[in-house]
Phi, psi and omega in degrees: 000138180264133176272139179296140180283137180293140177269138179285132179084010181289137181246117181269002179292149178292144179282125178280151180294132179268008182287131175289151179241085185296328179299316179295316181298314180294324177297318178294317178296319178296317179295318177297319178299316179294324177295315177301314182297318180296314180297314180295317180296321177300313178300316184289327178287320182295338177297330185277356184253129352280144182289141178222060186298336180286343182264109185300321180295323179295315180299314181301310181293321182294315179295323176300315179296318180298314180296325179288334181269359184290333184303319181293319177298314181293320177300315179299316180293325178292321176297317178297318179301313181297318181295314182288332175291314181295326181273358176056048180262105185303305184294320179294321178294320176298319181295311181295320179296318177297319178296317179297318178297315179297317179297319177300317179291323177297317179296321176300312180298317178297320181291324175297315177301319179297312182298328178294337180266350183300312182301318180290326178294315179291325178293333180274354179292124185273336181232164177294325178296318179294320178296320178296316178298317177296319179298317177299317179297321179293318178296317179298314180298321178296316179297317178298313182300315180298313181298316181292317181295313180299314181297311182297312182292320179297309180293322179297313179292315180299315180295320179298316178293315181297325179297325180292337181272352182284000000 
């Protein structure tokens, strides 16, 4: 009997499946999104402790910090939204959509609170340079608030409608 000659470079390891696993990928993205959202939400809630609503400067600064910290929260929620949409999970999509709608309304309320403090903040500016810096900050906060509200409400409404079609 002849023994087969060994081939040089032959690999006896089992061949792993080259098939993509989208369920696993979407699950990982969703989990990462929820982790991002949780960490961001913790940071944003801690900004409000201890509350000093009677102090106008505190409200102005706190809302500014919250608006600046929103991208990570929104990124996390969008990742979760994408994952539950791809996995066609009706209840999870309703939950994420509801959170997005609530977040959009909270941002509207925060921005109204912020706008109520703008006249006193600008009035307390002692120099033109300080007034210019405050004006830039107000414009930035306005742009952020509009972008966050539009994104949250659009995705929240879209997700709520799409969940009904699943």
